[in-house]
Structure formats: C-alpha cells, structure tokens
N, C-alpha and C positions, 0 to 999 in steps of 0.2 A: 828378352832376343826372337824366341821363335815368333815375335808378331813388327817386330821389324824385319825378320828378312822374309814374310808372310809381304807390307809393304812393298820391300825393295821389287818382289816379283813382279809391282802391278804396271804394264807401259805404260807409255805416257798417253800412247791412244781413251784408252780408262781412264786414268787420272783429270784423262781430258773430259768426257761421258760422265765422269763422277761431279766436278765440277757445273758442267752445264746441268747437272740432274738436280743438286744444289743449286744455285741459281736458280732457276724453276721452283723451288722449293719456298727456296727465303722472296721470292716474290711474291709467290702466293701470300704465304706469308704478313709480309707486305702487304697486300692489299686488305687483308681482312684488319691488320691494325689501323689502316687508311679509313674503310668501313664505321669502324669503334674510332675511331680519334678521332671526326667532324661528332660524332652526337653531343662529347663528355665539355666540346667545347660550347659546344650551343646550351650545351647545359650550364655552363659555368657561366654565361652570358644570360642567361634569362636574370639566373640567380642574383649576379652579379646586377643586373639591373631590376630585380623585382627588389633587394638589397635597398637600392637609392630610391624608389619607391616609397620604400615604404619611412623611411629615413623626410624625403620629400611630406610624405602622409604625418607625420607625430611635429615637424617644425610649421604646418600649415594650423596644423589643433592648438599647437603651442598658440600662436600668434594671431589666433579666433579666439580662445580665451582669452588672449593677454583685452584683446579689443573690449569684450564684452564685459570684461572686471572695468577696464577704464569706462565702459556709460553707465555702468551700473556708481561708478566713484561718481563720474559727474550729472550724474541723478539726483545719488544723496549728497555730492555737494552745493547743485542747483536748489534742494530742500530746505539746507543751512542759510545758505541766502535770499532763501526768503522767511526763513523763521526769524537772520539780525534784521530782515528790514521792519517784518512786522516790531522788531525791538525797538526799533531807531523811532517810525511813524511813531511807536505810543511814547517814546523819550521829547520828541518832538512839542508833546502838546502839555511837558512840563519845563518847558527852557527857562530860563531870566532871562535872557536878550538872544540877542539877533546870531550877536556871534556863536555861541550853541546851536542855534536852531541851522545855522550854513555849516556847520559842524558837521552836524547830523545830516546834510543834504546832504554832504559832500559821502557820508557812507552810505551812506541808500541808492547815491547816484552809483557808489563802487559795486555795490553789491549787485547792481539792477547789468551794468558790464559784464561782472564774472557770470549771471546767467546767461547773455547774451551767448559770450563763450563757450561753454559750456553742450549748447543748445546748439552753436556750433558746430564745438567738435565733436560731441557726441551724431550727431549727423554724418559724419564723415566717416567717422568711426560704423557708422552703422551700414553708412559705404564699403568701407572695408571689408563687413564683415561678408556681406554678399558675395564680394568679387570672392575671398578666398573659399569662398563654400560653393561656387562655382569651379575654379579650382582643383578642389576638393574633390566633388564629384566624380571628377575626370577625370587626378588619380589613385581613384579608387576604383573607380572603370575600367581603371589599366590594367591594375594590380590583383585584382579579379580574373585580372585575361591572360594575363600575364602567367599569377598562376596556375590559372589552367592548359595553360600553354606548356609548363615546366611538368605541367603530372603525367602526359603528356608525354613529352622530352623522355624525360627519367623512365614509363614506361617502355619504348621503344630501346631507350639503350635498353634496360636489363633483358629485353628478349633478346635483340644482337647480343650480347656480350654469353649470355646462355647457351645461345643457338652457333656463334662462331666460336669457343673457348675450347669446348673438348678433337674441331679442327686443326686448329690454334694447336692444342696440345700433341693431338697425332702426330700433324705436320714436325714439331719441331724434334720429336724423336726423331721426322726420316731426315732432317739437317742432320743430327746427331753423328748419326750411322752411316750418311752419305759424306761425310767429312772423315769418318773414323780410314776411309777406300783413299786419301788424299794424304798426302806425307805434313808435316808440322808447316814444312815452310812455304809450302802454295796456299795453304788453311789463314797459313796468316798476312798474305799476301792480297787471298780473295776479302778477308773481312775489312783491312788496310782499306783496298779497293770500292770496297760495298759502303765503308766511311764518309770513302770521301766524294760520294757518288749522290747525289740530289735524287735519282729517282733507283739506286740502290744496285744499279747495273754495274760486276766487274765480271760479267762470264758476256759474252755478247758473240749473233752469227755476223760470220759476212753478209752484207746485203746487198744486191747491185753492187755490187765492185767497191763497195764501202764497208767503212766501221757502220758497227749496228746501234754504238755508245755513240760518237761523235759526225759519226757522218761523212768524215774526211778519206777518201778515196786511197785505196791499198794498189799497193803497184800487182799486175799481172804475178811475178814467181813468187813475192810471196804470200797471195791466195794460191799457188799450189802447193806453199810450206802448210798454210797451213793446213790444203784440204788432208792432204798425208796423216797429220794428228802423231810426228814422229819426235816434235816439241814444242812446250807451251812459247807460244808468240804472243807479242805481247804491244796494240795499236801503239804504231810512236808518237798518237798528237795525245790520248788521253790514256793510256797505260790498263785498257778494259785489256782480260783474258778474248784472243780468238779464237772462233770456233767454228767449222763451213757449214752452212744454209745448212746446208740436211740434216743436221745437228738437230733442225728443229722440228 
C-alpha cells in the first residue's frame, strides 16, 4: 500500500520527466544493440557463404574424381580392345574360309572404332578436368579469403560484445529504475508504442512546432498544454507521448 501511495504522489511533470529519461536510456540500449546487431548478420552471411563454397568445392572434387576414373576406365578399355585386336589378327591366320576372315575383320574394325571413341572421350574428360581444376582453385582461394574474413569479423564481434555488454547491463538496470517512477498503465502504453515504432521512439519532443516522431504540425494551444506538463498529451497523428523541447 505504501508503494502505491508513493506512486500517486508523483506529479504528471515528474512522470513525463521519468518517461523521457526512460526513452533516452532505452534509445541508448537500442543503439548498442544496433551496432552489435549488424555484425552477427555479417558473421552469419559469411558462415552461409563458406558453407556454400565448401559444398561447391566438395562437388567439384567429386566430379573431378569421376572424370579421372572415366579416363582410367577408358585407358583400361583401350588396352582390352588392343588385346582383342591382337587376338583377332592371330585368329585370321588360321581361318578356314573368307566368311570367317571377314567376321574377324569386322570385330577388329569394331575394336578400332572403340579405341577411337575411348580416345575422343578421354580427351573430352581431360579438358573437363582442367576446367574443373581451374574452378576448384578459384573456389578454394575464395574459401580461404572468406574464412580469414570470418575470423576477423568474429573477433570484432567478440570485442564489441565484450565492450558493450556491461554498458547494456547497466542501462537495463537504469531502465528498470526509471520504470518504477511511472505507473503501470503508462509503462504499458510506453512499451506498446515502442514496439510499434520502427525507431523505438515512444516519447518525443516538440521540434519546430511539430511532433518529433511523425513531424506533423502541432497547434499552438496544444503546444502550450505540452509545455505546462500538467497532463500526458499524445500526438493525434502517431500516438507518441509529447514533451516540450526544453526536455532535450
């Protein structure tokens, strides 16, 4: 009950002062989180890029290995065809008629065509291997470069977190102290306004006869009411709580 009575004794002017002080504290917390908030995104982007590059490098290595296996298989197949040709030519020396000779000649011709095909396909595969190796070198260099970038960004992030964490913790405590000077209804309204505003501003000063949040003009009589600080006045356009310019 005593706590409630103390809150009721706080004047509107004091509540507005406390609200504006709270806004300044929370805006500073926002600033710290914004500075820190950009780096994790950069770190995440780099990690995603590195993951993509690693996948690409692995795929190129697999494709290169497949092509190298193809070259080896075709080399072995060529040897098999050469062995077959030698066998067929030897058999031609022992044929009994022209029909058998022609049949073996066709087999030899087929094996010779197979050798030419293997040679052609091997050359194509070797060209592809050379191309893949160039791409692999480029991707590997980029991977190493971005890996170094990531190490730098992570160190930078760790340093900023280390530097700002204590400051943020202190500001959060101050924010809680400031809220205790304001009744719950106003704190609720303040939080709702902050959550709905892109820049997190719930309390703004009157600047050049206009709302410091949405920049709409404020009538002279309303400005006088704001300056008197006898009641909480909100902008009729954006709903932000207004305080006189001398607050800033």
